[in-house]
C-alpha positions in Angstrom: 141.1 231.6 326.7 143.0 230.3 329.9 143.1 226.9 328.2 144.5 228.6 325.2 147.3 230.4 327.0 148.4 227.3 328.8 148.7 225.6 325.4 150.8 228.3 324.2 153.1 228.3 327.1 153.4 224.6 326.8 154.3 225.1 323.1 156.9 227.6 324.0 158.8 225.4 326.8 158.8 222.7 324.0 160.4 224.8 321.7 163.0 226.2 324.3 163.6 222.5 325.4 164.3 221.5 321.8 166.7 224.4 321.3 168.6 223.5 324.4 169.1 219.9 323.3 169.8 221.0 319.7 172.6 223.4 321.3 174.9 220.6 322.0 173.5 218.2 324.8 174.5 218.5 328.4 176.8 221.2 329.7 180.4 220.0 329.8 182.2 219.8 333.1 185.7 221.6 332.8 188.6 220.0 334.6 192.0 220.8 335.2 194.3 217.7 336.1 197.5 218.6 337.7 199.8 215.5 338.6 202.5 213.1 337.2 202.9 210.0 335.5 200.2 208.4 337.7 197.8 210.5 336.2 199.3 210.4 332.5 199.9 206.8 332.2 196.9 205.3 330.2 195.6 208.8 330.3 193.5 208.7 333.2 191.4 212.0 332.3 190.6 210.6 329.0 189.2 207.3 330.6 187.1 209.6 332.9 185.8 211.4 329.9 184.9 208.2 328.1 183.0 207.0 331.1 181.2 210.5 331.0 180.6 210.0 327.4 178.9 206.8 327.6 176.8 207.9 330.4 175.5 210.7 328.4 177.7 213.4 330.1 180.5 215.6 328.8 184.2 216.3 330.3 186.3 218.7 329.0 190.1 218.8 330.3 193.4 219.7 330.0 196.2 217.5 331.8 199.7 218.9 333.1 201.5 215.8 334.3 205.2 215.7 333.9 207.0 212.6 335.2 208.0 212.6 338.9 206.5 216.0 339.6 205.0 217.0 343.1 202.6 219.8 343.7 205.5 221.8 345.0 207.3 221.3 341.5 204.2 222.4 339.9 203.9 225.4 341.9 207.4 226.5 341.4 207.5 225.7 337.6 204.6 227.8 336.9 202.6 226.1 334.0 199.9 224.6 336.3 199.1 228.0 338.0 199.0 229.7 334.5 196.7 227.1 333.2 194.5 227.5 336.2 194.6 231.3 335.6 193.8 230.9 332.1 190.4 229.0 332.7 187.5 228.8 332.8 187.7 225.7 335.1 185.0 223.9 337.0 187.4 221.6 339.0 191.1 221.3 339.6 192.1 217.6 340.3 195.7 217.5 342.0 197.9 214.3 342.4 201.4 213.6 343.6 203.3 210.6 344.6 202.3 208.3 347.5 203.3 210.7 350.1 203.1 208.3 352.9 206.2 209.2 354.9 205.8 211.8 357.5 207.7 214.8 355.6 205.9 213.7 352.4 202.6 214.0 354.1 203.5 217.4 355.3 204.5 218.5 351.9 201.4 217.3 350.4 199.3 219.1 352.7 201.3 222.3 352.3 201.0 222.6 348.5 197.5 221.0 348.3 196.2 223.9 350.5 198.1 226.4 348.4 196.7 225.2 345.1 193.4 224.8 346.7 193.2 228.2 348.0 194.2 229.8 344.3 191.6 227.5 342.7 188.9 228.7 345.2 189.9 232.4 344.5 189.1 231.8 340.8 185.8 230.1 341.4 187.2 226.7 340.8 186.5 223.4 343.2 189.7 221.8 344.3 190.0 217.9 344.5 192.8 215.6 345.5 193.1 212.2 343.8 194.2 209.4 346.2 197.1 207.2 344.5 198.9 204.1 345.8 202.8 203.1 346.8 205.0 200.8 344.8 204.0 197.3 344.7 207.0 196.3 347.0 205.6 198.7 349.5 201.9 197.7 349.1 201.5 197.3 352.9 202.0 201.4 352.9 198.7 201.6 351.1 196.7 202.5 354.3 199.2 205.3 355.1 198.9 206.6 351.5 195.2 206.6 351.9 195.3 208.4 355.5 197.8 210.9 354.0 195.6 212.1 351.1 192.5 212.1 353.2 194.2 214.5 355.9 195.5 216.7 353.1 192.0 217.1 351.4 190.7 218.0 354.6 193.4 220.5 355.5 192.8 221.9 351.9 189.0 221.6 351.9 189.2 219.8 348.7 187.1 217.0 347.6 188.6 213.7 348.0 188.8 211.3 344.9 189.6 208.1 346.6 191.3 206.0 344.0 193.8 204.5 346.2 191.0 203.2 348.6 189.1 201.7 345.6 192.1 199.9 344.8 192.4 198.6 348.3 188.7 197.6 348.5 189.0 195.9 345.2 192.1 193.9 346.4 190.2 192.8 349.6 187.8 191.2 347.4 190.3 189.6 344.9 194.0 190.0 345.8 194.9 188.7 342.3 193.5 191.8 340.4 196.3 193.2 338.3 196.0 197.0 339.3 199.7 197.6 338.7 201.3 197.8 335.3 204.6 195.9 334.4 206.8 198.3 336.5 204.9 197.7 339.8 204.1 201.4 340.3 202.3 202.8 337.4 198.9 201.6 336.9 197.7 198.9 334.6 194.6 199.9 332.2 192.4 198.2 335.0 194.2 200.2 337.8 193.5 203.3 336.0 189.8 202.6 335.3 189.7 201.9 338.8 190.9 205.2 339.8 189.0 207.0 337.0 185.7 205.7 338.4 186.1 207.7 341.7 186.9 210.7 339.7 183.8 210.4 337.5 181.7 209.1 340.5 182.4 212.1 342.6 182.7 214.8 340.0 179.5 214.2 338.3 177.7 212.7 341.4 176.7 209.9 339.2 176.1 206.0 339.9 178.9 203.6 339.2 177.2 200.1 339.1 175.4 200.1 335.6 178.4 201.4 333.5 179.2 199.6 330.4 182.9 197.8 331.1 185.8 199.1 329.0 187.2 196.9 326.3 189.2 194.0 327.6 187.7 194.0 331.2 185.2 191.2 331.8 181.8 191.8 333.2 182.7 190.3 336.8 185.9 192.2 337.1 184.1 195.6 335.9 181.4 195.0 338.3 183.8 194.3 341.2 186.0 197.7 340.6 182.8 199.5 340.1 181.5 198.3 343.3 184.8 199.3 345.0 184.8 202.5 343.6 181.3 203.0 344.9 182.2 201.9 348.4 185.3 204.2 348.5 182.9 207.1 347.4 180.8 206.0 350.6 177.9 204.8 348.4 175.4 202.4 350.1 175.6 199.5 347.5 175.0 195.7 348.0 177.9 193.4 348.3 179.6 192.5 345.0 179.1 189.0 343.8 181.5 186.7 345.4 183.1 189.4 347.5 181.0 189.4 350.7 181.2 192.3 353.1 184.6 194.3 353.5 
């Protein structure tokens, strides 16, 4: 009788497991992206969703990213706050311009903190996506990285280190075309590199085994995946031909 009960329990678990799988696969992570054209160019949220899909995960998202907006503009305009209130969301991803100058750093910290507090009040995890400066100010990238790191700490938000991944990738190969034609907005490769940090952190997922996107060669894909993994603090072996950074 005891063996029969065990078999019956096992059968019931199999039925439940099958019903769960038939119900639509893995639960989606719901993310609200609030930023500007650095997020909208090449549709970074869609790139993150595609990376997730290929890895058997699901991302549902909404993007509010008018050109040139800072977080203060979003707060005052109101659409982002209304979207946050409408939910339900799991994560709020925030982004504005480079914010490397002292006054810009203070502005980023203030408004990231306000948005993060409102997100937490609604049960939403806040996150901050590091960007990059214009190509003619590429030397300011360390200041941008530091600004976003400090803002994330002040806001108690997760840091999505896209700009740091760019920096690490360039330290391996300075010729990587991460900028688009205007020298500020990202190329498709630049968007992919930043999107890897978003995917890797939000899903707590590995990066080095991902399928390269169309138009990106295996070597380049592995290099930027490695850079994104390093930016996230992962212990990964050196990229081929890159050495230690």
